C-alpha positions in Angstrom: 8.6 30.0 -2.6 11.9 29.0 -4.3 13.2 25.7 -2.9 16.7 26.5 -4.1 16.8 29.5 -1.9 14.7 28.7 1.3 15.7 25.1 1.7 19.0 23.9 3.3 21.9 23.5 0.8 23.1 20.1 -0.1 26.4 20.4 2.0 24.2 21.4 5.0 22.0 18.4 4.6 25.0 16.0 4.3 26.6 17.5 7.4 23.5 17.2 9.4 23.1 13.5 8.4 26.6 12.6 9.3 27.7 14.9 12.1 28.3 13.8 15.7 24.8 15.1 16.8 22.9 12.7 14.4 22.1 9.0 14.7 22.3 8.6 10.9 25.4 7.0 9.2 27.1 7.6 5.9 25.3 6.2 2.9 25.2 2.5 3.0 27.3 2.1 -0.1 30.4 3.1 2.0 29.3 1.6 5.2 31.4 -1.7 6.0 28.4 -3.0 7.8 26.1 -2.6 4.7 24.5 -5.9 3.7 26.4 -8.0 1.1 25.0 -10.6 -1.3 24.8 -14.0 0.2 24.8 -17.3 -1.7 21.7 -19.3 -2.4 19.1 -19.6 -5.0 18.0 -16.0 -4.5 20.9 -13.9 -3.1 20.0 -11.5 -0.3 19.9 -7.9 -1.6 20.1 -8.9 -5.2 17.8 -7.9 -8.1 15.3 -10.8 -7.7 15.1 -10.3 -3.9 14.6 -6.6 -4.1 12.0 -6.8 -6.9 10.1 -9.5 -5.1 10.2 -7.4 -1.8 8.9 -4.4 -3.7 6.0 -6.5 -5.3 5.2 -7.9 -1.8 5.0 -4.2 -0.4 2.6 -3.2 -3.2 0.5 -6.4 -3.7 -1.6 -7.0 -0.8 -5.4 -7.3 -0.1 -6.1 -4.1 -1.7 -5.7 -5.7 -5.1 -9.0 -7.3 -4.6 -10.7 -3.8 -4.9 -9.3 -3.1 -8.4 -12.1 -5.0 -10.4 -14.5 -2.4 -8.6 -12.1 0.4 -9.5 -12.1 -0.7 -13.1 -15.9 -0.7 -13.2 -16.0 2.8 -11.9 -13.2 4.3 -13.9 -13.6 2.2 -17.2 -11.2 -0.2 -18.8 -9.2 2.4 -20.8 -9.0 4.7 -17.8 -7.8 1.9 -15.6 -4.9 1.2 -18.0 -4.2 5.0 -18.0 -4.3 5.4 -14.4 -2.0 2.3 -13.7 0.6 3.4 -16.3 0.6 7.1 -15.0 0.7 6.3 -11.3 3.3 3.5 -11.6 5.7 5.8 -13.6 5.3 8.6 -11.1 5.8 6.0 -8.3 9.1 5.0 -9.9 10.2 8.6 -10.1 9.2 9.3 -6.5 11.4 6.3 -5.5 14.2 7.7 -7.4 13.9 10.9 -5.5 14.1 8.9 -2.3 16.9 6.7 -3.5 19.0 9.7 -4.5 18.5 11.4 -1.1 19.3 8.1 0.6 22.5 7.8 -1.4 23.5 11.5 -0.6 22.6 11.5 3.0 22.5 8.1 4.4 19.2 8.8 6.3 17.6 5.6 7.3 14.0 6.3 7.6 11.2 8.3 6.0 10.7 10.3 9.2 14.3 11.0 9.6 14.5 12.4 6.0 11.5 14.5 6.7 13.0 16.0 9.8 16.5 16.6 8.4 15.1 18.4 5.1 12.0 20.1 6.4 12.2 20.5 10.2 11.5 18.4 13.4 7.7 19.1 13.1 7.6 17.2 9.8 9.4 14.3 11.5 6.6 14.0 13.9 3.8 14.7 11.2 5.2 11.8 9.0 5.3 9.6 12.1 1.7 10.2 12.8 0.9 9.8 9.1 2.6 6.4 9.0 0.8 5.3 12.1 -2.6 6.4 10.5 -1.7 4.7 7.2 -0.7 1.4 8.9 -3.7 1.6 11.2 -6.0 2.1 8.3 -4.4 -1.0 6.7 -5.4 -3.0 9.7 -8.9 -1.7 9.4 -8.9 -2.8 5.8 -7.9 -6.3 6.8 -10.6 -6.7 9.3 -13.1 -5.6 6.8 -11.8 -8.1 4.1 -12.0 -10.9 6.7 -15.6 -10.0 7.6 -16.3 -10.0 3.9 -15.0 -13.5 3.5 -17.0 -14.7 6.4 -20.2 -13.1 5.0 -19.6 -14.6 1.6 -18.9 -18.0 2.9 -22.0 -17.9 5.2 -24.2 -16.6 2.4 -23.4 -19.3 -0.2 -23.5 -22.2 2.6 -27.1 -21.7 3.1 -26.8 -21.1 6.8 -30.0 -19.6 8.4 -30.8 -17.9 11.7 -28.6 -15.5 13.7 -25.5 -16.7 11.9 -26.8 -15.5 8.5 -27.2 -12.0 9.8 -24.7 -9.1 9.9 -24.6 -9.6 13.7 -23.5 -13.2 13.2 -20.7 -12.3 10.8 -19.5 -9.6 13.2 -19.5 -12.1 16.1 -17.4 -14.7 14.0 -15.0 -11.9 12.9 -14.7 -10.8 16.5 -13.8 -14.4 17.6 -11.2 -14.7 14.8 -9.7 -11.4 15.9 -9.7 -12.4 19.7 -8.2 -16.0 19.3 -6.0 -15.6 16.1 -5.1 -12.0 15.4 -4.8 -10.3 18.8 -2.3 -12.9 20.3 -0.1 -12.2 17.3 0.3 -8.4 18.1 1.1 -8.6 21.8 4.7 -9.9 21.5 7.3 -7.2 21.0 8.9 -9.0 18.1 7.6 -11.8 15.9 10.1 -11.9 13.1 9.2 -15.5 12.2 5.8 -14.1 10.8 7.7 -12.6 7.9 8.2 -16.1 6.5 4.5 -16.9 6.9 3.8 -13.5 5.2 5.8 -14.7 2.3 3.5 -17.8 2.0 0.6 -15.6 2.3 1.9 -13.4 -0.7 2.2 -16.6 -2.8 -1.6 -17.2 -2.0 -2.3 -13.7 -3.2 -0.6 -14.4 -6.4 -2.5 -17.8 -6.7 -5.8 -16.1 -6.2 -5.0 -13.5 -9.0 -4.4 -16.4 -11.4 -7.8 -17.7 -10.2 -9.4 -14.4 -11.0 -8.2 -14.6 -14.6 -9.2 -18.2 -15.2 -12.5 -17.8 -13.5 -13.2 -14.9 -15.9 -12.5 -16.9 -18.9 -14.7 -19.8 -17.7 -17.8 -17.7 -16.7 -18.6 -14.1 -17.4 -16.0 -12.9 -19.8 -17.6 -14.4 -23.0 -20.9 -12.7 -22.3 -19.7 -9.4 -20.8 -17.1 -8.8 -23.6 -20.0 -8.5 -26.0 -21.3 -5.5 -24.0 -18.3 -3.4 -24.3 -19.2 0.3 -24.7 -17.2 3.5 -25.0 -19.4 5.1 -22.2 -22.1 3.9 -20.0 -25.4 3.0 -21.6 -27.3 0.5 -19.3 -26.6 -1.7 -16.4 -25.1 -4.4 -18.8 -22.6 -1.9 -20.3 -18.8 -2.8 -19.8 -17.4 0.8 -20.2 -14.1 1.9 -21.7 -14.4 5.5 -20.2 -16.3 6.6 -17.3 -16.8 10.1 -16.0 -18.2 11.8 -13.0 -17.4 11.5 -9.3 -17.1 7.7 -9.5 -14.3 7.8 -11.9 -12.5 10.6 -10.0 -12.5 9.0 -6.6 -10.9 5.8 -8.0 -7.5 7.7 -8.0 -7.3 6.8 -4.4 -7.6 3.0 -5.2 -4.8 3.1 -7.7 -2.7 5.1 -5.5 -3.3 2.7 -2.7 -2.1 -0.2 -5.0 1.4 1.4 -5.3 1.9 2.8 -1.9 5.4 1.6 -0.9 7.4 4.8 -0.5 7.5 4.9 3.3 8.7 1.4 3.6 11.2 1.6 0.6 14.1 2.6 2.9 14.4 -0.9 4.3 14.7 -2.2 0.8 17.3 0.3 -0.1 19.6 -0.5 2.7 19.2 -4.3 2.4 20.5 -4.1 -1.2 24.0 -5.7 -1.7 25.3 -2.5 -3.3 22.9 0.3 -2.6 22.8 3.2 -5.2 20.1 5.4 -6.5 20.3 4.1 -10.1 20.3 0.4 -9.1 17.4 1.2 -6.6 15.4 2.8 -9.5 16.1 0.0 -11.9 14.9 -2.6 -9.3 11.8 -0.4 -8.6 11.0 -0.1 -12.3 11.0 -3.7 -12.8 8.8 -4.3 -9.8 6.2 -1.6 -10.8 6.1 -3.1 -14.4 5.2 -6.5 -12.8 2.7 -4.9 -10.6 1.0 -3.1 -13.5 0.6 -6.4 -15.5 -0.8 -8.1 -12.4 -3.2 -5.0 -11.6 -4.3 -4.8 -15.2 -5.2 -8.5 -15.3 -6.9 -8.5 -12.0 -8.8 -5.4 -12.4 -9.9 -5.9 -16.0 -10.7 -9.6 -15.9 -12.5 -9.3 -12.5 -14.6 -6.6 -14.2 -15.3 -8.6 -17.2 -16.1 -11.6 -15.1 -18.9 -9.9 -13.0 -19.7 -6.7 -14.8 -21.4 -4.0 -13.0 -22.3 -6.4 -10.2 -18.7 -6.7 -9.0 -18.4 -5.8 -5.3 -16.0 -3.4 -3.5 -14.0 -6.6 -2.8 -14.2 -9.0 -5.6 -13.8 -11.8 -3.1 -17.5 -11.3 -2.2 -18.5 -12.3 -5.7 -17.1 -15.8 -5.6 -18.7 -19.0 -4.2 -16.1 -20.8 -2.1 -18.4 -23.8 -1.3 -19.1 -25.0 -4.8 -15.6 -24.1 -6.1 -12.8 -25.7 -4.3 -10.1 -23.7 -5.9 -11.8 -20.5 -4.5 -12.0 -22.1 -1.0 -8.2 -22.7 -1.2 -7.7 -19.1 -2.1 -9.9 -18.0 0.7 -7.9 -19.9 3.3 -4.6 -18.5 1.9 -5.8 -15.0 1.8 -7.1 -15.4 5.4 -3.7 -16.4 6.5 -2.2 -13.4 4.6 -4.7 -11.1 6.2 -4.0 -12.3 9.8 -0.3 -12.1 9.4 -0.4 -8.7 7.7 -2.6 -7.4 10.4 0.0 -8.2 13.0 2.9 -6.8 10.9 1.1 -3.7 10.1 -0.2 -3.2 13.6 3.5 -3.5 14.8 4.4 -0.8 12.2 1.7 1.5 13.5 2.8 0.8 17.1 6.4 1.7 16.3 5.4 4.9 14.5 3.2 5.8 17.5 6.3 5.1 19.8 8.5 7.3 17.7 6.1 10.3 18.1 5.9 10.0 21.9 9.6 9.0 22.2 9.2 5.6 23.5 11.7 2.8 22.7 9.8 -0.5 21.7 12.5 -2.6 23.2 12.7 -1.0 26.6 9.2 0.3 27.3 7.5 -1.6 30.2 5.6 -4.5 29.0 2.3 -3.5 30.5 2.5 -0.1 28.6 3.4 -1.9 25.4 0.5 -4.4 25.9 -2.0 -1.5 26.6 -1.0 0.4 23.5 -1.1 -2.6 21.1 -4.5 -3.9 22.5 -6.0 -0.3 22.2 -4.8 0.0 18.7 -6.0 -3.6 17.8 -9.4 -2.9 19.5 -9.9 0.4 17.7 -9.1 -1.3 14.2 -11.6 -4.1 15.1 -14.5 -1.6 16.0 -13.8 0.4 12.9 -13.6 -2.7 10.7 -16.9 -4.0 12.2 -18.9 -0.7 12.4 -16.9 1.9 10.4 -17.3 3.0 6.7 -17.5 0.5 4.2 -14.4 -1.1 2.8 -14.3 0.8 -0.5 -14.4 4.1 1.3 -11.5 3.2 3.7 -9.3 2.2 0.7 -10.1 5.4 -1.2 -9.4 7.6 1.8 -6.1 5.8 2.6 -4.9 5.9 -1.0 -6.0 9.5 -1.7 -4.6 11.1 1.5 -1.7 8.8 2.6 -0.8 8.0 -0.9 -0.9 11.5 -2.0 1.0 12.8 0.8 3.6 10.0 1.5 3.8 8.6 -1.9 4.1 11.7 -4.1 3.9 15.1 -2.4 6.8 14.6 0.3 9.2 12.8 -2.0 9.0 15.7 -4.5 9.3 18.2 -1.7 12.3 16.3 -0.2 14.3 16.6 -3.3 13.3 20.3 -3.9 14.5 21.1 -0.4 17.7 19.0 -0.5 19.6 22.0 -1.7 20.7 23.5 -5.1 17.6 22.3 -6.7 16.6 24.6 -9.8 16.2 24.2 -13.4 19.7 25.2 -14.3 21.1 22.5 -12.1 18.7 19.6 -12.6 17.6 20.0 -16.2 14.2 20.1 -17.8 13.3 16.4 -17.3 13.9 16.3 -13.5 12.3 19.8 -13.2 9.1 18.7 -15.0 9.0 15.2 -13.4 9.4 16.5 -9.9 6.7 19.0 -10.3 4.5 16.3 -11.9 5.0 14.0 -8.8 4.2 17.0 -6.6 1.0 17.9 -8.3 -0.1 14.3 -8.4 0.2 14.3 -4.7 -2.0 17.4 -4.6 -4.6 16.0 -6.9 -4.7 12.8 -4.8 -5.1 14.7 -1.5 -7.7 17.2 -2.9 -9.8 15.6 -5.6 -9.4 12.1 -4.3 -10.3 12.8 -0.8 -13.2 15.3 -1.6 -14.8 13.0 -4.1 -14.7 10.0 -1.7 -16.2 12.0 1.2 -18.8 13.3 -1.2 -19.7 9.8 -2.4 -19.9 8.5 1.2 -22.5 11.3 2.2 
């Protein structure tokens, strides 16, 4: 199939995005209502603001699974994966930024519908709902892991020291703290609390590095080996299914494409080049943070590192760990509410409900059903690592790489003679990365879970 022939031409796409039958506007760069830079220490829509927002999108609770990913993949392969996937993430964001600049399409789903057809609008709506719902499940599992770790090191005995006790405590936290946050239609103030939560994530990442220097690093660094030798080996290269399945972990760490539209249109002067520059800086920061977290967490605990490195720490005896646990807990609760609202809105878009006008009893029924489903899967579903790998491999492969490449291919007049060798190769490389994530990542994860 030749995208330059079968896809709509560029003029047709621009016409569809701007004609009277579309709800889309002209590109924000020419829109008088586009955001403008405001005064203050960090101007809204400026470089610092956009870079921080990109980092906040990428760096979440999933970062605590990276030490385990480094253990399975090996230190050198971790560095390779991070550099490769971050570079391809930047290019996929460039593709999206270029199309936003050309068409003015406001959401990922609108772009899929305009370029590929209405069915792909609905498909991407469902995919976003699944992705954000999966994130809610991950947060429940992280909270339960924090509860189990705290109970274990506190010396508690009896029912509360069992898995059932941890599930009950997690359920009570969900019932009295997390569920009330998701029922209102809008809770914009939570975004400010989320910013504080992101700060605690950064704090804990520093704790991971410092803790490694103070504890396991000096011993484990002496056991570095090119490949696996014994249970004490700190490997540089790993092979087999364990190494392949970690593709999902690293894709999950950079998954921000579907939410990047809001960042583009919040820029003071949105353009594809400026958007790509800001994304490049943000991804470079993420790479440094991910390398430090993954490698130092691995060097701290060696092959005993858990799927969530939080479960390796002792918050009772180490006060700095307890502070970090409390901050991460706040971040998880707030992010649960924000992600669940995103899942709710994606669900509404598929069934053509307006979140602002739908009767409250219907709204409450939907969000409670979604929250309850996330709770049940979080308490009784697959383990944390499996959920992250599946989300990263499938949702990351499809939304993060496969579709952005497909969008630009089908935007019109896309062929070697018009785009040049660099863009031709990079677009296909992004496309194939998505295919690899979807196929090898998902299959290897399911194989490991069986």
